N, C-alpha and C positions, 0 to 999 in steps of 0.2 A: 533479404536484407530488411524488409519492413518488419518482419517478426522480431528480428534482432533489435531494431530500434524501438519497437513497442515495448519489449521487455526491459531493456536497459534504460530507456527514457523514463518509463514509469517508475522504475526502481530509483533512479537518480532524483527524480522529482519528489517522490515521497521521502527519500532520505534527506533532501535539502529542506523540505517542509518540517520534518521532524526535528532536524538539528536547529532550525530557526525557532521553532516553538520551544524546544528544550533550552535554548540560549536565553530566550525572553522570560521563561518561567523557571528560572534556576532555583529560587527560594520560595516562591509562592505560586499558587494555582497549578500545582504539578499535575492535576487531573487533566489539564488541557493537552498534555502529551499524548493522550489517547485519542485526540481528535482525528488524526490521519486514519485511524482504524475505521472511522465512519465512512471513509471513502470506499471501503470494501462493499458498501451497498450498491455502488455503481456496477461492478462486474457481476454481482449476484443478481441484480435486476436484469441486466443484459442477458445472462445465461438463462434465466427463467423465461424471459420473453422469447428467446430463440427456441427453447424447448416447447413452449406452448404453441408457437406458430407452426412448428413441425413442417418446415419447408425443406427443399432439397439441400443436403449437406448441413443440416442443423447441428450435427455432432461436431463438425469443425468449428462452427461458431461458438458452441459451448466450450470447446477446448481453448479457443482464443480468449474467451472471457476468463477461463481458469488461469491461463498464463498471465493475464493482466492482474488478476486477483492475487496470484502468488508473488508477482513483482511488487505489488503494493504492500503486502504483508512483510516480505523480506526487507524492503526499504525502511518500513517502520521499525522492524526488529533491529536492524543494524543501527539506525539512528537512536533508538531507545538505549541500546547498549553503550553508545558513545556518550549519551546525555545523563545516564543515571549517576547518582552521587556515590562516590566511593568512601564509605564511612570507615574511619580508623586509618586512613592513608594520609600522609602529609601532603 
């Protein structure tokens, strides 16, 4: 159950953050929409630390960080798709 909540909670949080940033930067500072991608440094750092420590079941810890990173990226991608401007559409 915790893995389910970790994935969907992270995805929903990143989606909400991306939609908020997209809403606030509709016409200006659109480069700020890439800010949630910077959050990918957290799971990257966590997986590298688990790999370097090389303790018991470190592979599972790296897999957990990969799940969190994929949820962050998917949340950003879905939010970006909702926020991008549709040129030529009424």
